[in-house]
Legacy VTK file of the C-alpha trace (Angstrom):
# vtk DataFile Version 3.0
C-alpha trace
ASCII
DATASET POLYDATA
POINTS 151 float
0.000 0.000 0.000
1.277 3.403 -1.007
0.480 6.318 1.353
-2.681 4.866 2.933
-5.182 7.216 4.560
-8.416 6.420 6.369
-11.598 7.956 5.011
-15.068 7.521 6.501
-17.737 7.247 3.815
-21.352 6.652 4.810
-20.308 5.486 8.278
-17.707 2.925 7.168
-13.933 3.399 7.309
-12.137 2.787 4.029
-8.405 2.937 3.425
-7.523 4.924 0.322
-4.088 4.373 -1.168
-2.066 5.923 -3.950
-2.206 4.076 -7.257
1.080 2.985 -8.869
2.228 5.119 -11.818
1.283 2.915 -14.783
-2.180 2.018 -13.476
-2.668 5.632 -12.461
-1.904 6.828 -15.958
-4.391 4.361 -17.458
-7.134 5.414 -15.049
-6.417 9.125 -15.427
-6.498 9.083 -19.224
-9.532 6.809 -19.690
-11.843 7.271 -16.699
-13.537 10.577 -17.636
-14.185 9.629 -21.257
-15.367 6.096 -20.554
-17.828 7.377 -17.938
-19.534 9.959 -20.150
-23.195 9.089 -20.804
-24.019 8.057 -24.405
-20.394 8.674 -25.463
-18.392 6.486 -23.121
-17.940 2.754 -22.903
-19.454 1.230 -19.753
-17.403 -1.982 -19.911
-14.140 0.004 -20.102
-15.287 2.199 -17.240
-16.280 -0.842 -15.177
-12.842 -2.425 -15.687
-11.206 0.847 -14.612
-13.465 0.962 -11.538
-12.217 -2.507 -10.500
-8.602 -1.351 -10.940
-9.298 1.788 -8.947
-11.034 -0.039 -6.100
-8.335 -2.713 -5.880
-6.339 0.042 -4.155
-9.052 0.588 -1.539
-9.252 -1.348 1.692
-11.910 -1.603 4.339
-11.226 -1.665 8.074
-12.517 -4.796 9.810
-12.200 -5.028 13.594
-10.940 -8.625 13.624
-8.136 -8.001 11.079
-5.047 -5.886 11.725
-4.619 -4.955 8.043
-7.357 -3.560 5.825
-9.141 -5.999 3.540
-8.495 -4.823 -0.028
-11.458 -4.642 -2.385
-9.878 -6.712 -5.135
-12.926 -8.300 -6.737
-16.636 -7.928 -7.377
-17.723 -10.001 -4.360
-15.551 -8.060 -1.921
-16.845 -4.773 -3.306
-20.485 -5.891 -3.107
-19.984 -7.234 0.436
-18.238 -4.149 1.834
-19.770 -1.255 -0.105
-23.384 -0.695 0.896
-24.863 0.538 -2.403
-24.216 2.243 -5.731
-24.235 5.734 -4.193
-21.578 4.779 -1.654
-19.605 3.126 -4.453
-19.668 6.327 -6.499
-18.617 8.371 -3.462
-15.725 5.952 -2.930
-14.687 6.250 -6.579
-14.834 10.047 -6.349
-12.721 10.060 -3.182
-10.118 7.784 -4.774
-9.927 9.915 -7.913
-9.612 13.040 -5.806
-6.967 11.500 -3.511
-4.870 10.219 -6.395
-5.322 12.886 -9.042
-6.873 15.868 -7.250
-6.828 19.056 -9.267
-5.424 17.349 -12.367
-8.406 14.991 -12.631
-10.918 17.745 -11.952
-9.230 19.885 -14.621
-9.230 16.983 -17.118
-12.918 16.296 -16.461
-13.680 20.013 -16.757
-11.816 20.224 -20.083
-13.672 17.164 -21.362
-17.030 18.652 -20.379
-16.045 21.954 -22.002
-15.304 20.168 -25.294
-18.666 18.389 -25.070
-20.363 21.727 -24.353
-18.746 23.290 -27.431
-19.532 20.380 -29.774
-23.013 19.556 -28.496
-24.859 22.268 -30.501
-23.126 21.088 -33.701
-24.052 17.430 -32.990
-27.661 18.343 -32.208
-27.927 20.441 -35.379
-26.502 17.620 -37.483
-28.921 15.095 -35.967
-31.911 17.412 -36.372
-31.011 18.216 -39.993
-30.769 14.498 -40.766
-34.127 13.845 -39.132
-35.673 16.797 -40.956
-34.429 15.506 -44.332
-35.789 12.042 -43.589
-39.132 13.487 -42.522
-39.388 15.686 -45.640
-38.555 12.795 -47.975
-41.171 10.601 -46.342
-43.885 13.272 -46.728
-43.138 14.203 -50.368
-45.193 12.196 -52.856
-44.564 12.310 -56.591
-47.361 14.249 -58.253
-49.215 12.804 -61.227
-51.099 16.042 -61.910
-48.185 18.334 -62.644
-48.123 20.411 -65.802
-45.196 18.376 -67.111
-46.991 15.060 -66.795
-50.161 16.548 -68.390
-48.148 18.033 -71.256
-46.432 14.724 -71.965
-49.787 12.913 -72.251
-51.303 15.307 -74.831
-50.589 14.652 -78.548
LINES 1 152
151 0 1 2 3 4 5 6 7 8 9 10 11 12 13 14 15 16 17 18 19 20 21 22 23 24 25 26 27 28 29 30 31 32 33 34 35 36 37 38 39 40 41 42 43 44 45 46 47 48 49 50 51 52 53 54 55 56 57 58 59 60 61 62 63 64 65 66 67 68 69 70 71 72 73 74 75 76 77 78 79 80 81 82 83 84 85 86 87 88 89 90 91 92 93 94 95 96 97 98 99 100 101 102 103 104 105 106 107 108 109 110 111 112 113 114 115 116 117 118 119 120 121 122 123 124 125 126 127 128 129 130 131 132 133 134 135 136 137 138 139 140 141 142 143 144 145 146 147 148 149 150
């Protein structure tokens, strides 16, 4: 464990630790993007969550060392619910990456904010074209079709 600190979250004491450099880099570069709704990749984010939480321990009275949350069963048994899990993830990201992570997330959200109007316009234009094409019916009473039928 690297630089462990105790943190009480929803009444339970967890031990947050620093993440080794290579794993930290992977989490830092992929976590914000993979977590973005409709853009991210849940499976990638879930795998990163397991890596992140493998560096979290939980204090148990009968054990001298914290029990590390290294797999799904340990996480489900020692983290009360999804809200507590998300708080734990946030605390770990803050403890390990602090300002840098918040700045990266802020930059990512800023890019989304800038590109969102363009994406919405593109989607709406495509839908409008599809709608117009579906409503237009070829006319059989036009002057051209009448003229071509007369001798």
